[in-house]
C-alpha positions in Angstrom: 40.5 19.0 37.7 38.9 20.7 34.7 35.5 20.6 36.4 36.9 22.2 39.5 38.6 24.9 37.4 35.4 25.6 35.6 33.4 25.8 38.8 36.0 28.1 40.3 36.0 30.2 37.2 32.2 30.5 37.3 32.4 31.7 41.0 35.1 34.2 40.0 33.1 35.5 37.1 30.0 35.8 39.3 32.1 37.7 41.9 33.5 40.1 39.3 30.1 40.7 37.8 28.6 41.5 41.2 31.6 43.7 42.1 31.3 45.6 38.8 27.6 46.2 39.4 28.3 47.5 42.9 31.1 49.7 41.5 28.8 51.0 38.8 26.2 51.9 41.5 28.8 54.0 43.3 30.3 55.6 40.2 27.0 56.7 38.7 25.8 59.7 40.8 22.2 59.1 40.1 22.2 55.6 41.6 23.4 56.8 45.0 20.6 56.7 47.6 20.6 59.0 50.6 18.9 58.0 53.9 15.5 59.4 54.5 16.7 61.5 57.4 19.5 63.1 55.3 19.4 66.7 54.4 21.5 69.1 52.2 22.8 72.4 53.7 23.4 75.3 51.4 26.3 77.6 52.1 26.8 80.9 50.2 29.5 83.6 50.4 28.6 86.6 52.5 28.6 88.9 49.5 26.8 87.9 46.3 26.7 90.3 43.4 24.4 89.9 40.4 25.9 88.8 37.1 29.2 87.8 38.9 30.1 84.2 39.3 30.1 83.0 42.9 30.4 79.6 44.6 27.5 77.5 46.0 28.7 74.9 48.6 26.5 71.9 49.4 26.9 69.7 52.5 25.2 66.4 53.0 24.1 66.0 56.7 23.0 62.6 58.0 23.8 60.5 61.1 23.5 57.3 59.0 25.6 58.3 56.1 29.3 57.7 56.0 31.5 60.1 54.1 34.1 58.4 51.9 36.8 60.5 50.2 34.8 60.8 47.0 31.1 60.4 46.6 29.3 61.2 43.3 25.7 62.5 43.4 23.4 64.1 40.8 21.9 67.3 42.2 19.3 69.6 40.7 19.8 73.3 41.3 17.0 75.5 40.1 15.9 72.9 37.5 19.4 72.3 36.2 21.1 69.0 36.9 24.8 68.8 37.9 26.9 65.6 38.5 28.9 66.6 41.6 31.7 64.8 43.5 31.2 65.2 47.2 34.4 65.0 49.2 33.8 64.3 52.9 30.2 65.1 52.3 30.8 68.5 50.7 30.8 69.8 47.1 30.9 73.2 45.5 29.8 74.5 42.2 30.3 77.9 40.4 27.0 79.7 40.0 25.8 83.1 38.8 22.8 84.8 40.2 21.1 87.4 37.9 18.2 88.4 40.1 16.6 87.7 43.5 15.5 84.1 43.6 14.8 81.1 45.8 17.8 78.7 45.4 16.3 75.2 45.3 18.5 72.2 45.6 17.1 68.7 45.0 18.4 65.1 45.0 16.1 62.2 45.2 13.5 62.9 47.8 15.6 65.6 49.5 14.9 69.3 48.9 16.5 72.4 50.3 15.6 76.0 49.7 17.4 79.3 50.4 16.3 82.8 49.4 19.1 84.7 47.7 19.2 88.5 47.1 22.2 89.4 45.0 23.5 93.0 45.1 22.8 94.7 41.8 26.2 95.2 40.0 25.6 98.9 39.4 25.5 99.5 43.1 29.2 98.6 43.3 30.1 102.1 42.2 28.2 103.8 45.0 30.7 103.6 47.9 33.7 105.1 46.0 31.5 107.6 44.2 29.8 108.7 47.4 33.1 109.1 49.1 34.5 111.2 46.2 31.5 113.4 45.9 31.3 114.2 49.6 35.1 114.8 49.8 35.0 117.3 47.0 31.8 118.9 48.1 32.6 119.4 51.8 36.4 119.4 51.5 36.8 116.9 54.3 38.2 113.5 53.4 38.0 111.5 56.6 34.2 111.7 57.0 33.8 111.2 53.3 35.8 108.0 53.4 33.9 106.8 56.4 30.6 107.4 54.8 31.8 105.7 51.6 32.8 102.7 53.7 29.4 102.8 55.5 27.5 102.9 52.2 29.3 99.7 51.1 28.7 97.8 54.4 25.1 99.1 54.4 24.5 97.7 50.9 26.1 94.3 51.9 23.9 93.9 55.0 20.7 95.1 53.4 20.9 92.5 50.7 21.6 89.9 53.3 17.9 90.4 54.3 18.4 91.9 57.8 16.2 95.0 57.1 17.1 98.6 57.2 17.8 99.0 60.9 19.7 95.7 61.0 21.8 96.8 58.0 22.6 100.2 59.7 23.6 98.5 62.9 25.6 95.7 61.4 27.1 97.9 58.6 28.4 100.4 61.1 30.3 97.7 63.1 31.4 95.9 60.0 33.6 98.9 59.1 35.7 98.5 62.3 35.6 94.7 62.8 36.1 93.7 59.1 37.3 96.2 56.6 39.7 98.3 58.7 41.5 95.2 60.1 41.6 93.5 56.7 43.1 96.7 55.2 45.8 96.7 57.8 46.5 92.9 57.5 48.0 93.5 54.0 51.8 93.4 54.2 52.2 96.1 51.6 49.9 98.4 53.5 51.6 97.9 56.8 55.0 98.5 55.1 53.8 101.8 53.7 52.6 102.9 57.1 55.9 101.9 58.8 57.9 103.5 56.0 55.9 106.8 56.3 56.3 106.9 60.0 60.1 106.3 59.9 60.5 109.0 57.2 58.3 111.3 59.4 60.4 110.6 62.4 63.7 111.1 60.5 62.5 114.4 59.1 61.4 115.6 62.5 64.8 114.7 64.0 66.9 116.3 61.2 64.7 119.4 61.6 65.3 119.7 65.3 69.1 118.9 65.0 69.5 121.8 62.5 70.2 119.6 59.5 67.2 120.7 57.5 67.9 124.4 58.2 71.4 123.8 56.8 70.0 122.3 53.7 67.5 125.1 53.3 70.3 127.7 53.7 72.4 126.1 51.0 69.5 125.5 48.5 68.2 129.0 49.1 71.4 130.3 47.4 70.2 128.7 44.2 66.4 128.5 44.8 66.1 132.2 45.7 62.9 132.9 43.8 59.5 131.1 43.5 60.4 130.0 40.0 63.8 128.6 40.9 62.4 126.9 43.9 59.8 125.2 41.8 62.4 124.2 39.2 64.5 122.6 42.0 61.5 120.6 43.2 60.6 119.5 39.7 64.1 118.3 38.9 64.5 116.6 42.3 61.1 114.8 41.6 62.3 113.5 38.3 65.7 112.5 39.7 64.1 110.1 42.2 62.5 108.0 39.5 62.8 104.5 40.9 59.8 104.5 43.3 56.8 106.8 43.6 56.4 106.4 47.4 60.0 107.2 48.1 59.8 110.1 45.6 56.7 111.6 47.2 58.0 111.6 50.8 61.6 112.5 50.1 60.9 115.4 47.7 57.9 116.7 49.7 59.6 116.7 53.1 62.9 118.1 51.7 61.5 120.9 49.7 58.6 122.1 51.9 60.7 124.4 54.1 62.3 125.9 51.0 59.0 126.5 49.2 57.5 127.9 52.4 60.3 130.4 52.6 59.8 131.4 49.0 56.0 131.7 49.6 55.1 128.9 47.2 51.8 127.5 48.2 51.6 124.0 49.7 49.0 123.2 47.0 51.6 123.9 44.3 54.3 121.9 46.1 51.9 119.0 46.4 51.0 119.2 42.7 54.7 119.2 41.6 55.4 116.3 44.0 52.5 114.3 42.8 53.1 115.0 39.1 56.7 113.9 39.3 56.1 110.7 41.3 53.9 108.2 39.5 54.4 109.6 36.0 58.2 109.2 36.3 58.0 105.7 38.0 55.5 104.5 35.4 57.6 105.2 32.3 61.2 104.8 33.5 63.0 101.7 32.5 64.2 100.7 36.0 61.5 101.2 38.6 59.4 99.3 41.1 56.6 99.4 38.6 58.3 97.6 35.8 57.9 94.1 37.3 54.1 94.3 37.6 53.8 95.9 34.1 55.8 93.2 32.4 53.9 90.5 34.2 50.5 91.9 33.0 51.8 92.4 29.5 53.2 88.9 29.5 49.9 87.4 30.5 48.1 89.2 27.6 50.7 88.1 25.1 50.5 84.5 26.3 46.7 84.5 26.0 47.0 85.6 22.4 49.9 83.3 21.6 51.9 86.3 20.2 55.6 86.0 19.3 56.4 89.3 21.0 58.7 89.9 24.0 57.0 91.7 26.9 59.8 94.1 27.5 59.9 95.0 23.8 56.1 95.6 23.9 56.6 97.8 26.9 59.3 99.9 25.2 57.3 100.3 22.0 54.2 101.3 24.0 56.1 104.2 25.7 55.8 106.4 22.6 52.0 106.4 23.2 52.2 107.2 26.9 51.1 110.8 26.4 49.6 111.6 29.8 52.7 110.8 31.9 55.1 112.6 29.6 52.9 115.5 29.0 52.2 115.9 32.7 56.0 116.2 33.4 56.3 118.7 30.6 53.2 120.7 31.7 54.7 121.1 35.2 57.8 122.6 33.5 55.7 124.9 31.3 53.8 126.2 34.3 57.0 126.9 36.2 58.7 128.5 33.2 55.7 130.7 32.4 55.1 131.6 36.0 51.4 131.4 35.2 48.6 129.5 36.9 44.8 129.3 36.5 41.8 128.1 38.4 42.0 127.1 42.1 45.8 126.8 41.9 46.1 130.5 40.9 44.1 131.6 44.0 46.2 129.3 46.2 49.4 130.8 44.8 48.1 134.4 45.2 47.2 133.7 48.8 50.7 132.3 49.5 52.5 135.2 47.8 50.5 137.8 49.7 51.3 136.1 53.0 53.9 137.7 55.1 57.0 135.7 55.9 56.1 136.1 59.5 52.8 134.3 59.0 54.1 131.4 57.1 54.2 128.2 59.1 57.8 127.2 59.0 57.1 124.2 61.3 59.5 122.1 59.4 62.5 124.5 59.9 62.1 125.2 63.6 65.1 123.8 65.4 65.1 122.6 69.0 67.2 124.8 71.1 70.4 126.5 70.0 71.9 124.0 67.6 74.2 124.6 64.6 72.7 124.3 61.2 74.8 121.7 59.5 73.5 120.6 56.1 75.0 117.1 56.1 73.0 116.1 59.2 69.9 116.1 56.9 71.6 115.4 53.5 73.2 112.1 54.7 70.0 110.5 56.0 68.1 111.6 52.9 70.8 110.2 50.6 70.7 106.9 52.6 66.9 106.7 51.8 67.6 107.3 48.1 70.6 105.0 47.6 69.6 102.6 50.3 66.3 102.0 48.4 68.1 101.4 45.2 70.5 99.0 46.9 67.7 97.2 48.6 65.8 96.8 45.3 68.9 95.3 43.7 69.5 92.9 46.6 65.9 91.7 46.8 65.6 91.5 43.1 68.7 89.4 42.7 67.3 87.0 45.2 64.4 86.3 42.8 66.2 86.7 39.4 69.7 85.5 38.4 72.0 87.7 36.2 71.6 86.5 32.6 74.9 86.9 30.7 73.0 86.8 27.4 71.1 90.0 28.2 72.4 93.6 28.2 73.2 95.4 31.5 70.1 97.6 31.3 67.8 94.6 30.6 69.3 92.6 33.5 68.9 95.6 35.8 65.3 96.1 34.7 64.5 92.5 35.3 66.1 92.6 38.8 64.4 95.8 39.8 61.1 94.5 38.4 61.3 91.4 40.6 62.5 93.3 43.7 60.6 93.5 46.9 60.1 97.3 47.0 58.5 97.2 50.5 61.5 95.5 52.1 63.9 98.0 50.3 61.9 101.0 51.5 61.8 99.7 55.1 65.5 99.0 55.2 66.4 102.4 53.8 64.1 104.3 56.1 65.2 102.5 59.2 68.9 103.0 58.2 68.3 106.7 57.6 66.5 107.2 60.9 69.3 105.4 62.9 71.9 107.4 61.0 70.2 110.6 61.9 70.2 109.6 65.6 73.9 108.6 65.5 74.9 111.9 63.8 72.8 113.9 66.4 74.3 112.1 69.4 77.9 112.1 68.1 77.8 115.9 67.7 75.9 116.3 71.0 73.3 118.4 69.2 70.4 116.8 71.2 70.3 114.3 74.0 69.1 110.7 73.4 65.8 111.6 75.1 65.2 114.7 72.9 66.1 112.7 69.8 63.5 110.0 70.7 60.9 112.7 71.4 61.6 114.3 68.1 61.1 111.0 66.3 57.9 110.4 68.1 56.7 113.8 67.2 57.4 112.9 63.6 55.3 109.8 64.0 52.4 111.9 65.3 52.5 114.2 62.2 51.9 111.1 60.1 48.8 109.9 61.9 46.1 111.9 60.0 47.5 110.7 56.7 47.8 107.1 57.9 44.1 107.3 59.0 43.1 108.5 55.6 45.3 105.8 53.9 43.7 103.1 56.0 40.2 104.1 55.2 41.1 104.5 51.5 42.3 101.0 51.5 39.1 99.9 53.2 37.2 101.6 50.3 39.4 99.7 47.8 38.6 96.4 49.6 34.9 97.1 49.4 35.1 97.9 45.6 36.9 94.6 45.2 34.2 92.7 47.1 31.4 94.4 45.2 33.2 93.9 41.9 33.2 97.6 40.9 35.9 96.9 38.3 33.7 94.2 36.8 30.9 96.6 36.3 33.1 99.1 34.5 34.7 96.4 32.5 31.3 95.0 31.4 30.4 98.5 30.1 33.6 98.6 28.1 33.3 95.2 26.6 29.7 95.8 25.6 30.7 98.9 23.5 30.9 98.3 19.8 33.3 100.9 18.4 36.0 101.3 15.7 39.3 99.6 16.6 41.0 103.0 16.2 39.0 104.3 19.1 39.9 101.5 21.4 43.0 103.2 22.9 41.1 106.4 23.8 38.2 104.4 25.3 40.7 102.3 27.2 42.4 105.4 28.6 39.1 106.8 29.8 38.0 103.5 31.4 41.4 103.0 33.1 41.0 106.5 34.5 37.5 105.7 35.7 38.5 102.5 37.4 41.6 104.1 39.0 39.5 107.1 40.1 36.9 104.9 41.7 39.2 102.4 43.3 42.1 104.7 44.2 44.7 102.4 42.9 46.7 102.5 39.6 48.3 99.1 40.2 44.9 97.5 40.9 43.5 99.1 37.7 46.4 97.7 35.7 45.9 94.2 37.2 42.2 94.3 36.4 42.2 95.8 32.9 45.3 94.4 31.3 44.0 90.8 31.2 40.6 92.1 29.8 41.7 94.8 27.4 44.8 93.4 25.7 43.1 90.2 24.3 39.9 92.1 23.5 41.7 94.9 21.6 43.6 92.4 19.5 40.5 90.3 18.7 38.5 93.4 17.7 41.3 94.5 15.3 41.4 91.0 13.8 37.6 91.0 13.4 37.9 94.2 11.5 40.4 92.5 9.1 43.3 94.7 10.1 46.8 93.5 9.2 49.4 92.4 11.8 51.4 95.6 11.9 48.3 97.8 12.2 46.9 95.5 14.9 50.3 95.5 16.8 50.4 99.3 16.7 46.9 99.5 18.3 48.0 96.9 20.8 51.0 99.0 21.8 48.8 102.1 22.1 46.3 100.1 24.3 49.2 98.9 26.6 50.2 102.5 27.2 46.7 103.8 27.6 46.0 101.3 30.5 49.1 102.7 32.2 48.4 106.3 31.4 44.7 106.2 32.3 45.6 104.5 35.6 48.0 107.3 36.5 45.4 109.9 35.6 42.7 108.4 37.8 45.3 108.1 40.6 46.0 111.9 40.2 42.4 113.1 40.4 41.1 110.7 43.0 40.9 111.8 46.6 41.0 108.2 47.8 44.3 107.4 46.0 47.2 106.5 48.3 49.9 108.4 46.3 47.7 111.5 46.2 47.2 111.2 50.0 50.9 110.8 50.5 51.6 113.8 48.4 49.4 115.9 50.6 51.1 114.3 53.7 54.6 115.0 52.5 53.7 118.6 51.6 51.7 119.3 54.7 48.9 120.4 52.4 45.2 120.0 53.1 44.3 116.9 51.1 41.1 118.1 49.5 42.7 121.4 48.5 45.5 119.4 46.8 42.9 117.3 44.9 40.9 120.4 44.0 43.8 122.4 42.7 45.5 119.5 40.9 42.4 118.2 39.1 42.0 121.0 36.5 45.6 120.7 35.4 45.4 116.9 35.2 42.2 116.9 33.2 43.5 119.5 30.7 46.6 117.4 30.1 44.5 114.3 29.7 42.2 116.0 27.1 45.1 117.3 25.1 46.8 113.9 25.3 43.7 112.2 23.9 42.8 114.7 21.2 46.3 115.4 19.9 48.0 112.2 20.8 46.0 109.0 21.5 43.4 109.3 18.8 45.6 110.6 15.9 48.4 108.1 16.6 45.8 105.2 16.6 44.9 106.4 13.0 48.5 106.3 12.0 50.0 109.8 12.9 53.6 109.4 14.0 54.1 110.1 17.7 57.0 112.5 17.0 54.5 114.8 15.3 51.9 114.5 18.1 54.2 115.5 20.9 55.2 118.9 19.5 51.6 119.8 18.7 50.5 118.7 22.2 53.2 120.7 23.9 52.4 123.8 21.8 48.7 123.5 22.7 49.4 123.2 26.4 51.7 126.2 26.2 48.9 128.1 24.4 46.4 127.1 27.0 48.7 128.5 29.8 49.2 131.8 27.9 45.5 132.1 27.2 44.0 131.2 30.6 46.9 131.6 33.0 47.8 134.7 34.9 51.2 135.7 36.1 51.6 135.0 39.8 55.0 136.7 40.0 53.3 140.1 39.7 51.3 139.4 42.8 53.1 140.5 45.9 
């Protein structure tokens, strides 16, 4: 019995020893042998940018090799050995290419090679830069955006090694078969297009049914001069604070017939609309911006393990948001002083000299003999405003429950911050358009056919702007693929400066990224994760105490926001700038050209009098009066009275 047991034990031990050796052979990647006819295919992404991490995918190809779930193998890539786990014959590894090279992959007696030509990172700024330069030089934005897109696709295909003519041919068609469709596949982009078309259709209908003329007649009693008309536009722009898109279209479309009648230039209207859209939405407590801002701030705080609440950080940072607040004030100063300078002055002079008979009152021409009843326009517009707010609360409440431990304002901010702004805008715009149709039919102002034709005409008026928006989104997608923001961020991170200069530098870099990419939200998403931890660490490295570091941190938070809004204002490829031109029926490049000097002056004053001094410890409540006084002095010194021009 004992002998049998010993013999059985020996057999079992031998089996276990053999099994463990076999298992070890499988577990150790270097022990795995591939058949002689095996090969390794190398797969790389279509776009490889130098100094930016990408992914190299390897695939084992052999008729004799089975592919278990997991298969370890040691692979040498350009003389560096990696222990990879192949799943179903495939494995991937992060890799960074710094220069053109031959990618060599070896394992055992198998060797594969693939030439790689990464796109130099500095080239990533060429597409948006080219589009911006051409647009400002030739004052034509559609061809500028197309050439910017073409520059990007040309770079992509040239570095794929297809030659110059191949790059031209493939790059041309890549615009229409890749970037335009991908830009339109984004749900947010499609929502903006549909929202814009519905608002355009509604405005066209309330124009033809006499509603807009009724509104103009009433407001004209109060907005009877160019100054009062601009004040009304300014106040309305600040009143619709919850969303920049809704603000732009509602204010622009509502006030355009009034400003036309008062001979206020379309450029001035577009400037007021643009300058009371994003600046208000960016700094108000309850807006569609707040959710994204708190999310980015929260990520930065979590990275640094700070015991600070994101909403509290946001509130404290507002005291340093000089550009948005000064922009709102600067609009008021210009209106009050009745002075302008630069291209805006010439636009205003041209509008004032224009005869009322020569002004294009296309937005106040009614269809047939209909009565001008103000409520036929006011009710749909109010539905857009309050419908959007209601939609924000409904969609936000679906994502966030009401917390009894928080204040009403904090709960409302949390709900609005988590709301689906696109759904809210679509609901309100559709409801407003249907309401306009119902009001028109019930009063027999227009037939159903005429009402539908009016809406379709409104759709048509939006097509040029939608084309510009779509191409601008395509440019933004190319900058994402070419890592334009990474290039700008690398420059920022390589600078060695005093921690007190970090807010000012952050403001300028945020403006640069936003200007190049045309998106303030994208800029915040890119820079907040980079700048917030870096600014804190730089302050700590300079032995600053906690309170001083926290003050710089708050300043940096606001400077990312403020710089993003500035870049958005001066960029011809920005969606909000395009929509401001659209809503005001203003030539887009003229809007950018006339707005840019004003935006840059406010930015310079904000940096010199606000951002830098407060970083060194000057209280914000001292900076603001000095900044306002300086802006007023600039207007008095360089501005000329437009009211004297008739």
